[in-house]
N, C-alpha and C positions, 0 to 999 in steps of 0.2 A: 581522796586524800591519802589513803594508805597505799594506793597504787603508785602515786607520785613518790612517796617516801621509799617504797620498795625499789623503784628504779634508781633513785638517788643513792640508796644504800648499796645497790649492786655496782653502780658506777664508782662509788668511793672505794669499795672492796677491790674492784678491778685496777683502779689507779694505784692503790696502795700495794697491791701484789706486784704490779709492774715496777714500781719504785723500789720495793724491797729486793727485787732480783737484779738490780743494777750493781755495777762495780764500785761506784763512789759511795763512801760512807755517809756523805751529806744527803744523797738521794735516799739511802736506806733509812736515815733518820726521819726525813719527811714522809716516807712511806709508813714508818711506824706511827707517826703522829696521825696521819690520815686513817690508818687502820684502827687506832683506838677510837677516833671519832665515829668511824663507820660502825664499830661494834656498839657504841653507845646509842647511835641512831637505830640500830637493829633491835636493841632491847626495848627502846621506846616504841618502835613500830609494833613489836610483838605484844606489848601490853594492851593494845587495842583500845576500843571505846569503853568508857566507864559503864555504860548500859546496865542499869539495875544494881550494880555494886554500890555500896554506900558505906562510908566510914561510920563507926558506931557513935561518934560524938555529934554527927550532923543530924539536922532535923529531917524527917521523912520528906521525900519529894525533891530534895536538893541533890543534883548530880555533882559528883566530885570525881576527880581522877584517882586512880589507884596509887597510893604513895609508895608501894614497894619498888616498882621499877625506877621511880625517881630517886629513891634512896640508893638503889644499886648503881644508878648512873652517876650520882654525886660521888659515891665512893670510888667508882672507876675513874672519874675525872681527876680526883686527888691522887690516886695511885698512878695514873697515866702521866700526870704532871711531874711526880717524883721520878718516875723512870725516865721521862724525857730529859729532865735536868741532869740525871746521872749520865745519860747517853751523850748529851752535849758536852759535859765535862770530860768524858772519856774520849770523845772525838777531838776535842781541843788538845788533850794530852797526846793523842795519837798523831795529830798534825805537828805538834812541837817536836816530837821524837823523830818522825819519819819524813816530815816536810811534804807529805802527800796524804790525800784522802782516798786514793785509788787502791782497792784491795789487791789487785794484781801487782802493782808496784811495791806495795808494802810487804807482801809475803813472798816476793821473788827471792830465790836462793842466792843467786849471783848478782853482783852489781851490773854485769853486762845485760842481764835480763831486764833490769830496771830501765836501762837505756833503750832497749828494744821495744818495751811496752809503751814508751812515750811517743 
């Protein structure tokens, strides 16, 4: 099970890295979203099996998962959602001002360069 999760985490990190390195801000946004989910999956994978650990309020012999990684992931989900909402708003404003989401077109010095990059 952990090997499958490790492969999935690696694929998600690779896809997120590829998307973040693109010129389009929409693809960068999707890369950021995938990256945050891959990081959460990585933390969950690293928490491992509960094996022998037990919460102090549980009866002996009952296996329970470690609550610390789950609390960290829940916090990361909330923070990731807030940052994603901010980035969507920023991307929308960027599109309204520049009429493009391409980084090369948006930061071109001359209007002629904008036409060349299209």
